[in-house]
PATOR-307737 format. One record per atom (N, C-alpha, C): residue in one letter; x, y, z. Coordinates in steps of 0.02 Angstrom, whole numbers, padded with zeros to 5 digits, always signed. Last residue first. Layout:
N
AXYZ/...
//
This chain:
197
G+06644+04863-00887/G+06637+04867-00960/G+06687+04832-00997/Y+06659+04840-00763/Y+06637+04905-00779/Y+06638+04920-00852/R+06709+04709-00744/R+06642+04720-00727/R+06613+04793-00740/N+06807+04706-00897/N+06798+04691-00829/N+06725+04706-00809/P+06899+04653-01045/P+06839+04682-01014/P+06834+04658-00941/E+07080+04670-01043/E+07019+04633-01055/E+06962+04663-01022/S+07178+04748-00996/S+07166+04754-01065/S+07102+04714-01086/Q+07172+04856-00849/Q+07161+04789-00877/Q+07146+04795-00953/G+07307+04975-00816/G+07236+04956-00829/G+07234+04887-00857/K+07435+04968-00697/K+07417+04968-00770/K+07341+04944-00768/L+07443+05071-00552/L+07435+05009-00579/L+07411+05014-00655/C+07432+05192-00485/C+07491+05177-00526/C+07487+05111-00563/Y+07316+05195-00413/Y+07320+05240-00468/Y+07382+05226-00511/F+07348+05104-00310/F+07308+05083-00361/F+07311+05129-00425/A+07430+05189-00233/A+07462+05127-00259/A+07416+05105-00319/V+07334+05280-00196/V+07390+05301-00229/V+07424+05245-00269/N+07243+05201-00120/N+07223+05223-00183/N+07282+05250-00222/V+07316+05176+00005/V+07298+05122-00043/V+07286+05154-00112/L+07311+05305+00063/L+07380+05269+00047/L+07363+05213-00006/P+07168+05345+00073/P+07223+05387+00047/P+07288+05352+00021/L+07021+05292+00023/L+07078+05267+00064/L+07142+05297+00037/L+06930+05341-00071/L+06924+05372-00003/L+06983+05344+00046/I+06940+05272-00183/I+06972+05336-00186/I+06975+05368-00116/W+06862+05160-00173/W+06934+05152-00155/W+06971+05224-00152/W+06738+05181-00234/W+06747+05197-00161/W+06817+05193-00138/G+06741+05125-00357/G+06761+05195-00352/G+06769+05218-00279/V+06810+04961-00371/V+06751+05005-00358/V+06778+05076-00340/R+06916+04902-00497/R+06907+04918-00426/R+06848+04964-00421/N+06982+04879-00620/N+06929+04832-00591/N+06919+04841-00521/I+07057+04973-00668/I+07093+04919-00637/I+07044+04875-00601/D+06963+05065-00710/D+07007+05039-00763/D+07051+04975-00735/H+06900+05106-00598/H+06868+05063-00644/H+06911+05023-00692/M+06999+05198-00551/M+06983+05137-00513/M+06947+05082-00557/R+06977+05294-00650/R+07044+05264-00647/R+07038+05199-00607/R+06851+05339-00618/R+06864+05305-00680/R+06922+05272-00680/I+06881+05402-00493/I+06837+05344-00494/I+06842+05307-00563/S+06962+05507-00547/S+06987+05462-00498/S+06945+05398-00498/V+06879+05582-00629/V+06931+05541-00658/V+06967+05492-00612/A+06791+05627-00525/A+06768+05583-00580/A+06822+05542-00616/I+06873+05711-00449/I+06839+05652-00418/I+06820+05600-00470/L+06907+05801-00555/L+06958+05761-00517/L+06930+05701-00483/P+06782+05860-00587/P+06820+05820-00631/P+06874+05774-00605/L+06752+05921-00459/L+06714+05867-00490/L+06749+05830-00541/L+06864+06018-00452/L+06850+05967-00398/L+06809+05911-00424/V+06892+06119-00536/V+06923+06055-00549/V+06904+05997-00492/T+06822+06228-00480/T+06814+06210-00550/T+06840+06143-00567/L+06868+06242-00351/L+06797+06226-00368/L+06790+06197-00433/S+07002+06285-00380/S+06989+06224-00346/S+06918+06201-00351/F+06975+06413-00443/F+07005+06356-00484/F+06995+06286-00449/L+06919+06481-00336/L+06879+06464-00396/L+06909+06410-00442/S+07028+06481-00245/S+06962+06451-00229/S+06919+06435-00293/S+07126+06556-00320/S+07134+06484-00304/S+07070+06450-00284/I+07051+06679-00327/I+07070+06646-00390/I+07081+06569-00372/P+07030+06715-00191/P+06975+06700-00233/P+06993+06663-00300/T+07084+06712-00054/T+07122+06683-00107/T+07066+06663-00159/L+07110+06818+00088/L+07067+06791+00036/L+07109+06762-00021/E+07200+06887+00163/E+07201+06815+00169/E+07152+06779+00124/N+07300+07016+00095/N+07234+06989+00110/N+07240+06913+00116/Y+07404+07083+00040/Y+07395+07088+00113/Y+07323+07064+00132/P+07400+07049-00096/P+07466+07032-00057/P+07453+07041+00022/F+07319+07012-00212/F+07297+07024-00148/F+07350+07012-00101/L+07390+06992-00337/L+07333+07041-00332/L+07310+07056-00263/A+07491+06907-00300/A+07511+06968-00336/A+07455+07016-00324/G+07427+06797-00232/G+07479+06832-00200/G+07492+06899-00230/D+07345+06759-00343/D+07315+06785-00283/D+07361+06827-00240/I+07441+06714-00432/I+07402+06768-00453/I+07368+06803-00388/G+07493+06605-00358/G+07537+06659-00375/G+07497+06724-00393/G+07377+06523-00356/G+07408+06550-00289/G+07447+06610-00302/A+07364+06493-00491/A+07312+06529-00458/A+07337+06562-00392/V+07489+06420-00505/V+07474+06481-00541/V+07424+06525-00507/S+07456+06307-00417/S+07516+06348-00406/S+07508+06414-00441/S+07340+06257-00480/S+07336+06286-00409/S+07401+06326-00394/G+07394+06218-00606/G+07342+06271-00602/G+07337+06301-00534/I+07482+06118-00566/I+07510+06178-00595/I+07459+06234-00592/F+07390+06027-00505/F+07444+06053-00465/F+07472+06115-00494/T+07305+06003-00618/T+07275+06034-00553/T+07335+06062-00511/F+07395+05946-00707/F+07364+06003-00724/F+07337+06040-00662/L+07430+05825-00632/L+07481+05878-00643/L+07449+05940-00663/V+07301+05768-00636/V+07328+05783-00574/V+07384+05833-00583/F+07295+05740-00777/F+07249+05790-00747/F+07272+05812-00679/Y+07408+05658-00788/Y+07409+05715-00825/Y+07355+05765-00792/W+07352+05544-00716/W+07410+05582-00688/W+07422+05650-00722/F+07236+05508-00797/F+07231+05528-00729/F+07289+05568-00708/E+07291+05482-00924/E+07232+05530-00917/E+07227+05553-00842/S+07388+05381-00891/S+07410+05451-00919/S+07353+05500-00912/R+07305+05276-00848/R+07355+05307-00803/R+07371+05378-00827/S+07138+05300-00913/S+07204+05269-00914/S+07246+05310-00861/A+06975+05270-00850/A+07028+05322-00863/A+07093+05289-00858/W+06812+05214-00894/W+06880+05206-00871/W+06921+05263-00881/G+06641+05212-00834/G+06690+05206-00886/G+06761+05201-00854/S+06562+05344-00738/S+06561+05283-00768/S+06618+05275-00818/F+06559+05479-00707/F+06588+05432-00659/F+06586+05359-00682/G+06571+05630-00763/G+06562+05560-00792/G+06599+05518-00749/V+06568+05766-00751/V+06540+05722-00692/V+06530+05657-00720/Y+06643+05799-00867/Y+06652+05838-00803/Y+06624+05800-00741/K+06699+05752-00983/K+06671+05709-00940/K+06669+05738-00867/L+06767+05866-01031/L+06709+05842-01069/L+06670+05794-01024/F+06872+05870-00936/F+06822+05923-00934/F+06757+05906-00979/C+06943+05753-00972/C+06917+05764-00905/C+06865+05815-00896/V+06976+05783-01105/V+06932+05730-01090/V+06903+05738-01020/R+07063+05896-01092/R+07003+05904-01129/R+06952+05846-01108/I+07167+05835-01013/I+07122+05897-00987/I+07063+05896-01019/A+07207+05739-01102/A+07181+05722-01035/A+07142+05776-01006/E+07251+05814-01214/E+07197+05766-01220/E+07168+05748-01149/G+07362+05876-01159/G+07309+05914-01183/G+07243+05872-01182/F+07446+05764-01126/F+07433+05810-01078/F+07368+05848-01094/S+07378+05620-01212/S+07431+05663-01199/S+07410+05715-01145/C+07328+05450-01159/C+07317+05519-01178/C+07381+05564-01175/Q+07290+05279-01199/Q+07333+05327-01169/Q+07318+05399-01202/P+07128+05199-01180/P+07191+05220-01224/P+07225+05274-01186/A+07058+05085-01087/A+07069+05154-01085/A+07140+05177-01124/A+07028+04951-01135/A+06987+04988-01088/A+07002+05064-01091/A+07116+04896-01222/A+07043+04899-01239/A+07008+04942-01195/N+07270+04963-01265/N+07223+04940-01210/N+07153+04951-01229/L+07391+04918-01374/L+07330+04956-01368/L+07289+04925-01308/G+07503+04829-01385/G+07510+04893-01346/G+07446+04931-01339/P+07468+04770-01550/P+07502+04763-01487/P+07509+04829-01450/P+07295+04791-01605/P+07365+04799-01613/P+07405+04793-01549/R+07164+04674-01597/R+07193+04737-01568/R+07269+04739-01583/R+07093+04611-01740/R+07129+04600-01678/R+07155+04667-01657/T+06986+04582-01845/T+06998+04642-01809/T+07032+04636-01741/G+07078+04468-01956/G+07021+04493-01928/G+07038+04559-01893/G+07199+04416-02002/G+07163+04377-01957/G+07101+04412-01925/S+07294+04565-02009/S+07283+04499-02033/S+07242+04461-01980/P+07228+04731-02026/P+07261+04679-01987/P+07246+04614-02008/A+07247+04823-02179/A+07204+04789-02129/A+07242+04739-02090/G+07331+04873-02273/G+07332+04909-02211/G+07285+04876-02161/Q+07223+04824-02407/Q+07289+04852-02387/Q+07284+04888-02323/V+07134+04681-02420/V+07129+04753-02400/V+07197+04775-02377/V+07172+04569-02550/V+07178+04577-02477/V+07177+04656-02465/G+07184+04531-02680/G+07118+04545-02653/G+07119+04554-02578/R+07306+04525-02733/R+07281+04461-02705/R+07212+04472-02679/Q+07334+04659-02757/Q+07328+04608-02818/Q+07298+04547-02793/N+07247+04753-02635/N+07309+04735-02673/N+07286+04681-02729/V+07139+04889-02617/V+07141+04814-02616/V+07204+04800-02657/P+07065+05025-02528/P+07122+04996-02572/P+07134+04926-02560/T+06894+05053-02526/T+06950+05036-02486/T+07008+05005-02534/P+06825+05195-02618/P+06831+05122-02603/P+06896+05105-02564/P+06781+05341-02529/P+06812+05313-02583/P+06823+05236-02568/A+06615+05366-02452/A+06688+05364-02446/A+06716+05325-02509/S+06480+05379-02447/S+06512+05422-02491/S+06589+05422-02487/A+06453+05265-02358/A+06419+05272-02422/A+06454+05320-02472/F+06496+05221-02237/F+06551+05232-02290/F+06522+05241-02360/S+06455+05260-02074/S+06434+05249-02145/S+06486+05265-02193/F+06509+05162-01932/F+06502+05223-01970/F+06485+05210-02043/H+06521+05040-01866/H+06490+05097-01828/H+06478+05160-01870/Q+06577+04951-01943/Q+06521+04925-01903/Q+06490+04978-01866/E+06681+05007-02011/E+06618+04998-02046/E+06565+04975-02005/A+06788+05006-01916/A+06751+05064-01925/A+06685+05050-01957/A+06805+04860-01818/A+06810+04890-01882/A+06765+04949-01888/M+06849+04885-01643/M+06808+04852-01699/M+06817+04889-01764/W+06919+04846-01483/W+06923+04879-01546/W+06882+04843-01602/D+06803+04790-01356/D+06861+04792-01389/D+06859+04835-01451/Q+06682+04835-01285/Q+06727+04782-01254/Q+06798+04782-01289/M+06632+05003-01264/M+06645+04944-01311/M+06696+04900-01276/G+06641+05105-01170/G+06580+05063-01164/G+06588+05002-01212/E+06723+05225-01262/E+06706+05198-01196/E+06638+05159-01198/Q+06770+05163-01425/Q+06749+05216-01378/Q+06725+05182-01312/W+06865+05131-01569/W+06844+05113-01503/W+06817+05173-01469/V+06915+05052-01727/V+06894+05110-01685/V+06871+05084-01616/L+07024+05010-01856/L+06998+04992-01795/L+06978+05054-01757/T+06982+05004-02031/T+07016+05041-01972/T+06984+05024-01908/D+06912+04953-02128/D+06943+04909-02085/D+06985+04943-02031/R+06863+05066-02205/R+06816+05018-02175/R+06847+04974-02119/T+06980+05196-02155/T+06945+05152-02202/T+06898+05104-02166/I+07029+05354-02133/I+06999+05300-02100/I+06962+05260-02149/T+07073+05434-02236/T+07121+05425-02183/T+07096+05362-02141/A+06987+05477-02329/A+07014+05409-02338/A+07068+05400-02288/L+06916+05588-02308/L+06985+05599-02333/L+07022+05537-02341/G+06797+05534-02259/G+06795+05566-02317/G+06860+05577-02351/I+06846+05487-02134/I+06821+05437-02185/I+06822+05468-02254/L+06867+05609-02072/L+06924+05569-02090/L+06909+05513-02139/R+06736+05648-02054/R+06781+05690-02094/R+06843+05650-02123/D+06692+05549-01966/D+06662+05555-02034/D+06706+05598-02082/I+06775+05582-01859/I+06784+05521-01889/I+06757+05521-01960/D+06723+05707-01823/D+06795+05706-01851/D+06806+05639-01887/I+06598+05668-01779/I+06597+05710-01839/I+06672+05711-01868/A+06635+05598-01663/A+06610+05561-01715/A+06610+05601-01784/Q+06788+05671-01595/Q+06714+05661-01598/Q+06696+05626-01661/V+06929+05588-01523/V+06897+05631-01574/V+06821+05623-01570/P+07069+05565-01408/P+06999+05562-01430/P+06977+05610-01480/G+07172+05490-01538/G+07109+05518-01509/G+07121+05543-01436/I+07246+05348-01595/I+07236+05415-01603/I+07176+05436-01573/S+07356+05212-01559/S+07292+05240-01548/S+07295+05317-01552/A+07455+05135-01690/A+07451+05182-01625/A+07380+05211-01620/G+07472+05074-01811/G+07483+05038-01751/G+07475+05072-01685/N+07438+05168-01908/N+07505+05151-01900/N+07520+05111-01837/E+07301+05208-01809/E+07337+05228-01868/E+07409+05209-01858/V+07139+05183-01744/V+07208+05154-01748/V+07241+05177-01816/Y+07042+05295-01641/Y+07054+05253-01701/Y+07124+05234-01704/Y+06914+05338-01525/Y+06987+05327-01538/Y+06993+05284-01603/W+06786+05457-01484/W+06812+05394-01524/W+06888+05396-01527/L+06662+05510-01379/L+06727+05522-01402/L+06752+05453-01427/A+06508+05589-01375/A+06541+05520-01385/A+06608+05536-01414/V+06474+05704-01251/V+06493+05696-01321/V+06529+05630-01326/S+06334+05725-01142/S+06402+05705-01154/S+06415+05691-01230/M+06240+05853-01078/M+06243+05801-01134/M+06315+05791-01145/
//
């Protein structure tokens, strides 16, 4: 069972991924208001939080003297500059968390940061596992720790690679072409909806 992960906008920056229960908690703290933009995989663009979440017990949205909601984007729910509708950027820890939560999630998108941070994690993890194998089994050709780590990250790595291709509007089969796919992995994702959502 996959957990729905949400992103929200705070001070013009994308925050997340967080679970829906975290969004509800932030609504209760008035961190997220009715007009705060939210997004999750499968949505075409950022939308106002009130369209997806209940604000029954939330404090009223602050309004200035002219009756305009404070902190709301002017002209409706436009995406703030720099936010990609398809795949928000991730930190190193977020990328690892998202990739393991979407262990075999082959649909949707993955940003460049999500993909490359997970590749970095697998490289570091393989190096550490190899060092542990060398320390524990110095005269043995078996590498049980490295093998176990490789098996653990194999499916998430394939899944994030396919989602990365979807972010640039390419079919997932491109991951089978070694030189071409590296160039594709470096491309910026599309900010408008494509055939994958």
